[in-house]
Backbone bond lengths (Angstrom), bond angles and torsions (degrees), N, CA, C in turn:
res aa  C-N    CA-C-N  psi(-1)  N-CA   C-N-CA  omega(-1)  CA-C   N-CA-C  phi
1 X - - - 1.468 - - 1.529 110.09 -
2 X 1.324 116.11 134.02 1.457 120.10 -178.42 1.524 110.89 -73.72
3 X 1.354 115.38 142.45 1.458 118.87 174.11 1.523 109.47 -95.11
4 X 1.325 115.87 144.93 1.461 122.11 -170.66 1.515 109.65 -127.39
5 X 1.328 116.19 131.55 1.459 122.13 174.18 1.523 110.43 -106.93
6 X 1.317 115.50 139.88 1.458 122.59 170.29 1.519 106.17 -112.25
7 X 1.330 117.38 110.99 1.463 122.23 -176.27 1.522 107.99 -103.39
8 X 1.334 116.40 114.95 1.465 122.24 -172.62 1.526 109.87 -109.10
9 X 1.338 115.93 125.05 1.461 122.19 174.59 1.526 108.44 -92.50
10 X 1.322 116.72 107.98 1.469 121.91 -172.56 1.526 111.75 -112.37
11 X 1.328 115.83 143.23 1.460 121.45 166.00 1.531 107.10 -120.59
12 X 1.331 118.35 -88.03 1.464 119.92 179.11 1.529 112.03 -117.28
13 X 1.313 116.96 14.91 1.450 120.49 -175.89 1.528 112.28 -70.60
14 X 1.309 115.65 152.39 1.455 122.90 173.81 1.528 107.92 -80.76
15 X 1.337 116.42 119.74 1.458 120.60 -176.82 1.531 112.69 -103.07
16 X 1.309 116.66 24.65 1.467 118.90 178.71 1.530 111.26 -61.01
17 X 1.324 116.84 -24.49 1.470 120.59 179.79 1.533 111.98 -65.38
18 X 1.330 117.63 -17.17 1.469 119.57 179.98 1.526 112.73 -80.91
19 X 1.335 117.63 -13.36 1.465 120.91 -174.91 1.529 111.82 -59.02
20 X 1.313 116.24 -40.26 1.472 119.74 -177.81 1.521 112.58 -73.73
21 X 1.336 117.00 -6.62 1.467 120.75 -174.94 1.527 113.03 -108.49
22 X 1.326 117.95 -7.95 1.464 120.07 -168.68 1.519 113.43 -70.19
23 X 1.325 118.19 -19.03 1.461 120.05 175.98 1.530 111.91 -95.86
24 X 1.316 116.02 -0.96 1.459 121.61 -179.58 1.519 111.69 -104.74
25 X 1.336 116.56 -38.25 1.459 122.29 -176.94 1.531 110.28 -122.84
26 X 1.324 115.78 158.71 1.464 121.43 166.67 1.523 107.19 -83.07
27 X 1.317 117.12 106.82 1.465 120.85 -172.15 1.524 110.47 -94.99
28 X 1.331 115.33 122.97 1.464 122.84 173.72 1.527 107.80 -109.77
29 X 1.324 116.87 121.99 1.460 121.37 177.25 1.520 108.41 -111.64
30 X 1.341 116.25 117.79 1.459 121.30 175.91 1.525 107.69 -101.75
31 X 1.325 115.45 112.35 1.466 121.92 -171.29 1.525 110.38 -102.96
32 X 1.339 116.45 122.42 1.467 120.81 179.10 1.522 112.81 -107.02
33 X 1.316 116.90 12.24 1.467 121.43 177.70 1.523 108.79 -91.17
34 X 1.332 116.23 76.46 1.462 121.67 -177.26 1.524 108.86 -153.78
35 X 1.311 116.52 -171.95 1.468 120.79 -176.74 1.528 112.48 -104.37
36 X 1.306 117.67 20.44 1.458 119.75 179.49 1.528 110.31 -63.02
37 X 1.313 114.63 145.78 1.465 120.78 176.29 1.526 109.93 -84.12
38 X 1.334 116.18 153.15 1.465 119.93 173.80 1.528 111.16 -60.30
39 X 1.316 116.78 -23.27 1.467 120.88 178.90 1.524 112.61 -74.96
40 X 1.329 117.15 -4.70 1.464 120.87 176.95 1.529 111.64 -84.87
41 X 1.306 115.97 21.36 1.470 121.55 -177.13 1.522 112.34 -53.27
42 X 1.311 118.02 -38.24 1.466 122.08 -172.08 1.525 114.43 -84.33
43 X 1.325 118.25 7.58 1.466 119.34 -174.59 1.533 110.84 -65.04
44 X 1.309 114.96 142.72 1.459 120.51 172.38 1.528 108.22 -81.86
45 X 1.322 116.93 151.08 1.469 118.85 -176.73 1.519 112.56 -67.95
46 X 1.316 116.25 136.24 1.463 122.46 171.67 1.522 105.89 -113.52
47 X 1.320 115.87 101.50 1.451 121.27 -176.70 1.528 110.32 -92.42
48 X 1.325 116.01 138.18 1.460 120.78 173.60 1.528 108.51 -130.42
49 X 1.295 115.28 139.08 1.458 120.98 -179.57 1.521 109.03 -94.05
50 X 1.318 115.77 121.89 1.459 120.90 -178.08 1.528 108.47 -133.28
51 X 1.314 116.24 107.67 1.462 121.28 175.73 1.534 111.73 57.44
52 X 1.325 114.93 47.18 1.472 122.61 177.80 1.529 113.61 67.39
53 X 1.327 116.38 21.83 1.466 121.21 172.51 1.528 108.09 -129.82
54 X 1.311 116.30 142.54 1.464 121.46 -178.11 1.521 108.68 -100.71
55 X 1.323 116.57 124.09 1.464 122.11 -177.64 1.529 110.58 -111.12
56 X 1.328 114.79 147.40 1.464 121.47 175.36 1.521 108.09 -149.00
57 X 1.327 117.84 132.13 1.461 122.51 178.67 1.523 110.28 -92.00
58 X 1.337 115.62 139.65 1.463 121.94 179.02 1.526 109.74 -134.01
59 X 1.327 117.33 155.63 1.473 119.69 172.25 1.517 110.38 -63.57
60 X 1.317 116.98 148.54 1.460 121.75 -175.27 1.535 110.50 -82.38
61 X 1.315 115.24 76.01 1.454 121.50 177.02 1.519 109.53 -132.76
62 X 1.305 116.76 148.20 1.453 121.94 167.52 1.510 117.42 70.42
63 X 1.340 117.14 14.20 1.464 120.55 176.91 1.529 111.63 48.28
64 X 1.335 117.39 -148.31 1.470 118.81 -175.80 1.527 112.09 -73.17
65 X 1.330 118.28 -22.56 1.464 120.30 -179.41 1.523 110.92 -61.16
66 X 1.324 116.40 -47.09 1.462 121.03 177.19 1.531 110.65 -61.12
67 X 1.341 117.07 -42.37 1.466 121.09 -179.03 1.520 111.45 -60.09
68 X 1.323 116.81 -48.43 1.463 120.56 -177.66 1.524 111.25 -63.65
69 X 1.324 116.18 -44.49 1.460 119.99 -179.97 1.527 110.55 -64.70
70 X 1.328 116.31 -38.91 1.462 120.78 178.18 1.530 109.74 -60.09
71 X 1.323 116.74 -46.01 1.464 119.84 -179.62 1.527 111.25 -62.06
72 X 1.320 116.81 -43.20 1.465 120.28 -179.66 1.527 111.15 -62.99
73 X 1.314 116.69 -46.22 1.464 120.60 -177.69 1.531 110.71 -64.97
74 X 1.324 117.04 -46.06 1.468 120.17 -175.27 1.526 112.79 -75.61
75 X 1.343 117.66 -17.32 1.458 120.37 -177.67 1.525 111.86 -122.37
76 X 1.323 116.67 17.47 1.459 121.52 -172.94 1.531 112.47 -53.38
77 X 1.309 117.41 -39.12 1.466 121.44 -176.12 1.529 113.30 -92.10
78 X 1.317 117.18 5.17 1.469 120.26 179.19 1.531 111.52 -145.25
79 X 1.318 115.37 37.22 1.458 120.68 179.00 1.525 111.02 -69.05
80 X 1.322 115.95 150.37 1.455 120.42 171.15 1.528 109.57 -74.12
81 X 1.328 115.76 164.22 1.465 120.13 -177.91 1.523 112.05 -60.64
82 X 1.339 116.11 -40.73 1.461 121.94 -179.42 1.524 108.06 -125.77
83 X 1.333 116.32 136.63 1.460 121.65 -175.66 1.522 109.54 -128.86
84 X 1.322 115.39 120.31 1.465 121.71 179.14 1.523 107.38 -105.13
85 X 1.315 117.07 114.62 1.464 121.67 179.87 1.524 107.90 -101.95
86 X 1.332 115.38 125.62 1.460 118.81 -168.58 1.530 110.60 -146.96
87 X 1.318 116.57 150.81 1.463 122.19 178.76 1.523 110.44 -83.31
88 X 1.339 115.94 161.98 1.453 121.20 -177.55 1.520 113.63 -61.04
89 X 1.325 116.55 -31.83 1.467 121.08 173.32 1.523 107.80 -126.55
90 X 1.339 117.44 87.59 1.460 120.12 -175.66 1.519 113.87 -77.79
91 X 1.339 116.83 -14.13 1.459 120.52 -169.75 1.521 113.52 -74.75
92 X 1.334 117.43 -20.25 1.461 119.84 175.72 1.522 111.02 -61.01
93 X 1.309 116.27 -35.28 1.468 121.52 -177.49 1.518 112.66 -96.79
94 X 1.339 116.73 -35.10 1.469 120.51 -174.73 1.531 108.79 -138.28
95 X 1.316 117.40 102.86 1.461 120.93 -176.06 1.524 111.90 -69.87
96 X 1.342 117.41 -31.57 1.470 121.50 -179.09 1.526 111.52 -103.31
97 X 1.322 116.38 42.99 1.455 122.15 -172.53 1.526 112.39 -59.96
98 X 1.329 118.66 -41.14 1.465 120.74 -178.27 1.524 111.46 -64.67
99 X 1.313 116.04 -41.48 1.467 120.55 178.83 1.523 110.76 -63.70
100 X 1.334 116.27 -42.32 1.466 120.04 179.13 1.520 111.39 -63.60
101 X 1.307 116.44 -40.05 1.465 119.81 179.30 1.527 110.25 -62.78
102 X 1.314 116.52 -51.31 1.459 120.35 -175.97 1.531 112.27 -62.68
103 X 1.311 117.03 -32.46 1.463 120.87 -177.45 1.526 113.86 -81.69
104 X 1.337 117.07 -7.38 1.462 118.66 -173.30 1.526 113.90 -133.07
105 X 1.301 117.34 20.50 1.462 121.06 -179.07 1.522 112.97 -68.91
106 X 1.314 117.00 -14.72 1.469 119.85 -179.92 1.520 112.97 -91.37
107 X 1.321 116.87 1.50 1.470 120.86 -177.65 1.532 110.65 -84.78
108 X 1.340 115.95 145.35 1.465 120.14 173.60 1.523 111.08 -64.69
109 X 1.318 114.54 -36.40 1.465 120.19 177.43 1.520 107.35 -155.83
110 X 1.341 115.32 134.77 1.450 119.00 179.59 1.526 109.58 -148.17
111 X 1.342 117.79 115.61 1.469 120.05 175.27 1.516 109.82 -72.73
112 X 1.316 116.97 131.16 1.455 121.75 -173.75 1.520 113.74 -86.66
113 X 1.316 117.11 -1.54 1.462 118.92 -179.05 1.525 110.05 -132.38
114 X 1.298 116.29 -162.30 1.460 122.83 -167.45 1.525 113.10 -61.23
115 X 1.343 116.25 143.70 1.459 123.46 176.58 1.526 108.89 -98.73
116 X 1.316 116.69 134.76 1.465 121.24 177.62 1.523 109.64 -129.06
117 X 1.321 115.53 158.20 1.458 122.04 177.21 1.522 109.90 -95.31
118 X 1.326 116.94 137.37 1.462 123.48 -179.64 1.537 109.71 -123.48
119 X 1.332 115.90 151.26 1.460 120.91 176.80 1.524 109.59 -125.92
120 X 1.309 115.72 132.03 1.457 120.28 -179.99 1.528 111.58 -55.60
121 X 1.313 116.73 -43.36 1.460 120.01 -174.56 1.526 111.85 -62.24
122 X 1.338 116.91 -32.45 1.466 119.44 178.81 1.523 110.83 -61.46
123 X 1.319 117.16 -39.35 1.458 120.46 -178.52 1.524 111.57 -76.17
124 X 1.316 116.88 -31.79 1.472 119.69 173.89 1.521 109.40 -63.16
125 X 1.322 116.27 -43.69 1.464 120.59 178.53 1.522 111.51 -63.04
126 X 1.330 116.78 -36.17 1.463 120.60 -177.31 1.526 112.86 -68.42
127 X 1.321 117.61 -18.46 1.460 119.23 -178.93 1.525 112.01 -63.82
128 X 1.326 116.63 -15.62 1.462 120.19 174.33 1.525 111.53 -76.87
129 X 1.323 116.73 -20.67 1.455 121.37 177.36 1.528 109.38 -74.86
130 X 1.322 117.07 138.48 1.468 119.47 -173.52 1.522 112.70 -65.03
131 X 1.334 117.32 -35.98 1.456 119.57 179.12 1.521 110.11 -62.12
132 X 1.338 116.67 -49.87 1.466 120.26 179.14 1.519 111.35 -64.56
133 X 1.330 116.39 -34.10 1.462 119.43 -179.31 1.522 110.23 -61.89
134 X 1.319 116.89 -44.58 1.459 119.65 -177.25 1.517 112.91 -78.01
135 X 1.324 116.57 -42.10 1.457 119.26 -177.28 1.514 112.51 -82.22
136 X 1.315 116.46 -29.01 1.448 119.90 -167.03 1.519 109.17 83.87
137 X 1.310 116.28 172.30 1.464 120.57 176.60 1.522 109.11 -147.61
138 X 1.319 116.88 -169.16 1.456 120.56 -176.55 1.526 111.89 -56.02
139 X 1.313 115.65 -41.01 1.469 119.88 -177.76 1.528 111.26 -64.92
140 X 1.321 117.14 -51.81 1.466 120.27 -174.67 1.526 111.55 -69.07
141 X 1.342 117.51 -37.00 1.466 119.74 -179.38 1.525 111.18 -70.69
142 X 1.315 117.26 -42.03 1.462 120.95 179.39 1.531 110.30 -60.98
143 X 1.312 114.88 -41.98 1.470 119.46 179.65 1.524 110.64 -66.94
144 X 1.319 116.36 -38.22 1.459 120.59 179.78 1.531 111.27 -66.97
145 X 1.326 117.43 -42.73 1.464 121.40 -175.62 1.521 113.07 -75.26
146 X 1.345 116.09 -42.15 1.463 120.12 -169.92 1.525 114.02 -115.86
147 X 1.325 115.96 -1.79 1.459 121.24 177.36 1.528 112.02 54.65
148 X 1.314 116.39 42.33 1.458 120.68 175.09 1.523 109.49 -153.26
149 X 1.316 115.32 168.38 1.451 121.68 -174.76 1.533 111.04 -83.16
150 X 1.325 114.91 150.28 1.451 120.12 169.53 1.528 110.34 -63.31
151 X 1.329 117.73 154.86 1.471 119.04 167.83 1.526 109.79 -59.89
152 X 1.296 116.79 154.42 1.463 120.49 -179.39 1.525 111.11 -61.94
153 X 1.352 116.88 -38.29 1.456 121.99 -179.00 1.522 108.14 -150.28
154 X 1.322 117.02 134.91 1.459 120.24 -174.72 1.529 109.53 -157.33
155 X 1.325 116.36 169.70 1.459 120.48 178.43 1.518 110.54 -117.90
156 X 1.321 116.45 146.91 1.467 121.90 177.27 1.521 109.25 -141.75
157 X 1.338 115.27 156.05 1.451 120.84 170.80 1.523 109.57 -85.03
158 X 1.323 116.79 149.23 1.465 120.21 -179.42 1.535 109.52 -122.43
159 X 1.318 114.81 177.74 1.468 124.70 -179.93 1.521 113.08 80.04
160 X 1.324 119.51 4.74 1.458 121.51 167.44 1.508 116.57 65.69
161 X 1.333 118.31 42.21 1.462 121.42 172.53 1.524 108.20 -140.33
162 X 1.344 116.09 135.78 1.453 118.35 -174.05 1.520 110.59 -165.59
163 X 1.335 114.72 163.20 1.465 123.08 171.19 1.515 107.36 -108.70
164 X 1.336 116.92 136.22 1.463 119.85 178.60 1.526 109.56 -145.81
165 X 1.306 116.16 138.86 1.463 120.23 -179.67 1.525 110.70 -81.09
166 X 1.322 114.94 157.88 1.465 120.02 175.94 1.517 110.55 -58.72
167 X 1.341 117.09 -42.60 1.464 121.10 -178.29 1.527 111.45 -59.49
168 X 1.312 116.27 -39.07 1.468 120.10 179.40 1.521 111.12 -67.28
169 X 1.319 117.28 -43.48 1.468 120.77 178.02 1.523 110.44 -61.02
170 X 1.328 116.92 -43.38 1.462 121.06 -174.61 1.529 113.46 -74.11
171 X 1.313 117.96 -6.51 1.466 119.73 175.29 1.529 111.00 -67.86
172 X 1.323 116.17 -21.88 1.465 121.06 171.43 1.524 108.96 -97.61
173 X 1.317 116.56 139.16 1.457 120.38 172.42 1.524 109.36 -63.06
174 X 1.321 117.34 150.12 1.460 121.40 179.49 1.523 111.88 -56.17
175 X 1.323 117.29 -26.82 1.468 120.44 -178.94 1.527 111.91 -62.60
176 X 1.333 117.34 -29.81 1.464 120.90 177.43 1.529 109.60 -63.58
177 X 1.313 116.81 -45.77 1.471 120.90 -179.43 1.526 110.93 -70.40
178 X 1.312 116.73 -36.49 1.461 120.09 176.78 1.522 110.48 -63.64
179 X 1.306 116.84 -38.28 1.461 121.42 179.30 1.528 110.75 -65.17
180 X 1.341 116.16 -40.07 1.464 120.01 177.20 1.526 110.82 -67.80
181 X 1.324 116.95 -46.87 1.462 121.05 -179.29 1.521 111.16 -60.09
182 X 1.315 116.59 -36.89 1.461 121.19 -176.41 1.523 112.77 -65.75
183 X 1.336 117.59 -16.21 1.461 120.33 176.93 1.523 111.89 -64.03
184 X 1.329 116.83 -18.66 1.460 121.01 -179.78 1.530 112.24 -96.86
185 X 1.318 117.16 7.84 1.458 122.23 -175.84 1.533 110.30 -79.44
186 X 1.324 116.01 110.54 1.466 120.87 -177.28 1.522 112.70 -68.42
187 X 1.339 117.28 -14.18 1.461 119.82 178.35 1.527 111.43 -80.88
188 X 1.327 116.19 -14.77 1.464 120.46 -179.13 1.513 113.16 -116.56
189 X 1.336 116.60 -28.16 1.452 120.47 -174.67 1.518 110.68 -127.56
190 X 1.284 115.40 157.64 1.455 120.44 175.65 1.519 109.34 -68.59
191 X 1.321 116.89 144.38 1.460 120.41 -179.91 1.521 110.35 -126.16
192 X 1.314 114.64 163.30 1.461 120.10 171.75 1.501 115.26 74.90
193 X 1.315 119.19 23.16 1.456 120.22 176.90 1.521 111.13 -59.45
194 X 1.307 116.02 140.18 1.457 121.39 173.28 1.524 108.09 -89.33
195 X 1.311 116.76 132.00 1.468 119.27 -178.11 1.518 112.75 -92.94
196 X 1.327 118.51 -20.13 1.463 119.57 -170.86 1.529 114.11 -124.29
197 X 1.314 117.53 -33.92 1.457 120.67 -174.63 1.526 110.07 -87.91
198 X 1.318 116.48 102.68 1.465 120.52 -175.36 1.528 111.99 -73.07
199 X 1.320 117.60 -8.58 1.461 119.95 178.04 1.526 112.18 -82.64
200 X 1.326 116.34 -12.73 1.458 119.35 179.46 1.529 109.98 -71.79
201 X 1.314 116.43 133.53 1.459 120.13 -176.78 1.523 111.86 -65.46
202 X 1.331 117.02 -25.26 1.459 118.84 -176.16 1.523 112.21 -102.86
203 X 1.319 116.49 19.97 1.461 119.37 176.79 1.521 109.54 -64.75
204 X 1.312 117.16 141.71 1.468 121.71 -176.69 1.520 111.59 -57.64
205 X 1.330 116.97 -32.27 1.458 119.65 -176.71 1.535 112.13 -70.75
206 X 1.333 116.88 -9.78 1.464 119.84 -179.79 1.521 112.24 -89.09
207 X 1.317 117.62 -12.57 1.448 120.50 -176.37 1.521 111.16 -92.90
208 X 1.302 115.44 161.11 1.460 119.54 178.75 1.523 109.92 -120.65
209 X 1.305 115.68 -178.63 1.459 120.60 -173.76 1.525 112.38 -64.02
210 X 1.316 117.81 -25.57 1.462 119.92 179.32 1.529 111.10 -63.43
211 X 1.344 116.32 -36.82 1.461 120.15 176.99 1.521 109.76 -66.01
212 X 1.319 116.21 -43.50 1.473 120.94 178.60 1.526 109.83 -57.55
213 X 1.335 117.05 -46.59 1.461 121.10 -178.95 1.526 111.44 -67.40
214 X 1.336 116.00 -36.74 1.457 120.94 -179.11 1.526 110.98 -60.69
215 X 1.332 115.98 -40.76 1.461 119.88 -178.25 1.515 112.85 -92.16
216 X 1.316 116.61 2.88 1.467 122.26 169.66 1.522 112.78 55.04
217 X 1.320 117.15 46.59 1.457 117.65 176.33 1.501 113.79 154.77
218 X 1.331 115.46 -155.00 1.450 122.33 -173.12 1.520 110.34 -92.94
219 X 1.331 118.67 116.03 1.465 118.44 173.83 1.521 109.91 -62.33
220 X 1.332 115.62 147.73 1.460 118.76 -177.05 1.514 110.70 -105.26
221 X 1.296 116.78 -178.70 1.457 122.61 179.89 1.509 109.46 144.36
222 X 1.302 116.90 -160.01 1.453 120.46 -177.19 1.530 111.96 -62.36
223 X 1.324 116.82 -33.71 1.458 119.47 -179.78 1.509 112.67 -62.80
224 X 1.329 117.38 -42.94 1.452 120.66 -179.26 1.525 110.51 -69.07
225 X 1.328 117.39 -40.15 1.466 120.78 178.24 1.521 110.56 -62.84
226 X 1.320 117.32 -41.49 1.466 121.31 178.61 1.522 110.11 -63.56
227 X 1.320 116.87 -43.88 1.462 120.35 178.92 1.518 111.24 -59.07
228 X 1.324 116.72 -36.39 1.455 120.45 -175.66 1.524 111.95 -67.54
229 X 1.325 118.44 -21.52 1.457 120.79 176.16 1.530 111.08 -58.35
230 X 1.315 116.48 -26.13 1.461 122.53 -178.62 1.531 111.68 -99.23
231 X 1.314 117.16 11.09 1.464 119.65 -169.13 1.526 113.96 -115.67
232 X 1.309 119.28 -13.97 1.461 120.27 -172.08 1.527 112.13 -60.62
233 X 1.325 117.20 -41.71 1.466 119.92 177.86 1.526 110.74 -58.47
234 X 1.323 116.00 -40.03 1.466 121.47 179.58 1.526 110.75 -69.09
235 X 1.312 116.69 -40.44 1.465 120.97 -178.84 1.524 110.78 -62.28
236 X 1.330 116.36 -39.04 1.460 120.63 -178.50 1.531 112.47 -93.28
237 X 1.341 116.60 5.87 1.471 122.25 179.73 1.520 110.99 58.35
238 X 1.329 115.57 40.96 1.463 120.76 -177.98 1.518 112.85 -118.16
239 X 1.341 118.12 11.96 1.457 119.05 177.26 1.532 109.30 -69.59
240 X 1.314 115.38 152.36 1.466 121.48 178.38 1.524 108.17 -97.33
241 X 1.317 116.97 116.94 1.457 121.18 178.53 1.529 109.78 -76.49
242 X 1.324 115.94 134.84 1.466 120.89 -175.25 1.530 111.24 -111.51
């Protein structure tokens, strides 16, 4: 019988909905509602078992993208057969989330929310935009990780929730996931960029190329985490080419 993990990215959400699942799945709750500093990026996981659920506290960086990558990196050699990555409140995006999970547990990879069409050229064009220039986007990250071009047109699931098998995750070397996770490292990259408020002194649009070169890569923050919601299919090589 296959073992199944439910990996929950939590901030302040009510997780009472997980109670009915704790005898069915191995539930990992990564909680970012704490006083950890962004500089605690390098912490090793401290897991505690509470009422048949495993809890771990993390610094509040990188939204669910950082949480999922952290779990993969720290558990790469002991992953469960099936891994369900889910947000603390999944119902905003998928009202029938439990039904979708149960109907697709046999899939190598299955996005649990809406499918959208993407075009490589759109992301190439966006590199002229300052936000994309600093954060990077699907095109630049894919090229950096795999040293090849995106498909011209493809489909991906969005909203950052999906089912993925251990075999699919392990098709990438752990270094690929470490490279992605490291984008959220405040010791190497700028953090806390504001995406909308141009009055903020640390808004990405206020920086120039010298800052980008100084930090030798893509500054992280909410923009990079948001971009990653559209990247999981690409990371696992499961996008559908159109």
